[in-house]
N, C-alpha and C positions, 0 to 999 in steps of 0.2 A: 585341593591344592597341591596336594602330593605328588600326582602326574604331572602337573608342571612342574614340579621342582626336579622329579625323574627325568624328564625328558629335557631339560635344561641341562642338567648335570650328566646327560648319557653324552650330549654335544660339547660339553666343556671339556669332559675327561677323555673324550676320542671313540666313545664307544658307539657312537654312529657316524656315518659319515658324514663329512661336512666341509664346507669350504670355507677361506678367511672372512668371508663377507657374512656367512650363517653364525662363525665362532663369536664374531665381533655383536650381531645381534643377538645372539645367545647372553653372553656376558651383559651388555647393555640391558636387558629385560631382566637379567637375575637381578642386578644393583637397582633397578628401577622399582620391582617389587619389596627387595628387602626394607624399602620405607613404609611401607604399609603395616600398621598394628592389627595384626590377624585376630586378636581378641573381640576388636570393635568393628571390624570392618568385614564386607565379604567381597571377594575378588569375583567377578561375574565370568568365570573362565566357560560358561558354556554359551555364552551370548558375545558372539565376535564384535558387533558393532561396540557395545558397552566395553567390552574387553579394550578394544582398541581405544575409546575414548581416555579410559582410567590411564591406561598407559602413557598415551599422548598428553593427558594431564600432569603426571607424574614428572614426567621429561621436561615439560614446559615449551614445547616446541613440536612441529610436526614429526612422526615417525618416520625413518627411513624405510626404503622398500624392502631390503632384508627382516626388518623387525617386523613388518606388517605380514609378511610371507609365516614368520616363525609363529607370530601369535593365530594367523589361519591354522597353522599346522598343530599348534596347542589346542585350539578348539574342537578341530576335527579329530585329533586324538582322542581327546576328552569322549566326544559323540560316538565316534569308532567304538570305543571299550566300552561304552554304556549299550550299545545297539548290540553288539557282541554278545555281552552277558545276558541281555535279553531274550536274545534268539537260543541260548543256551539251556534256557530254563525249560 
């Protein structure tokens, strides 16, 4: 979950180049994820389908295109980081 927070924070603070739509999506996803009690729930951040369903459920309506793209980026970011670490062993 730390990498999810880092990625969202990078967009919201301007450390990553973003569009107005991506900033809106990052803010929306950040607010939705803040509803989760991380002591009792697991965020499926490596599973795109489950992560999309979780965020849509928290939102209570379908996700916007920008939110979907950002969630895909989060999942790919995590998977690419894991693969990179495994290749460096």
